[in-house]
C-alpha positions, 0 to 999 in steps of 0.5 A: 215463434208464436203460433199464427193464431196467437199472432192474429189475436195479438194483432186484433187486440193491439189494433183495438187498443191502438197499440204500436207495432213495438208493443205488439212485438214486445208482447209476442216476445214475452209470450214466447219466452214465458208461455212457449219456453216456460221461462217466467223470469222475464220482465212483465213489469217492463212490458206492462209499462210500455202499454200506451193508454188513452188519456182518459184511461188510468191504471187502478194499481192492482 
């Protein structure tokens, strides 16, 4: 499980960018799998695709 500090930061960021609890859970799972377990083979693209952007925000493709 992610440390309480990481969970707190994730909560703050998700609230700031108006993200759903599902996105927060997926981020924390991704964090655990890649950083804490050093697996790195998880689906970052799938996680990124779940981010909910405001209508005026666009991805720049980089």
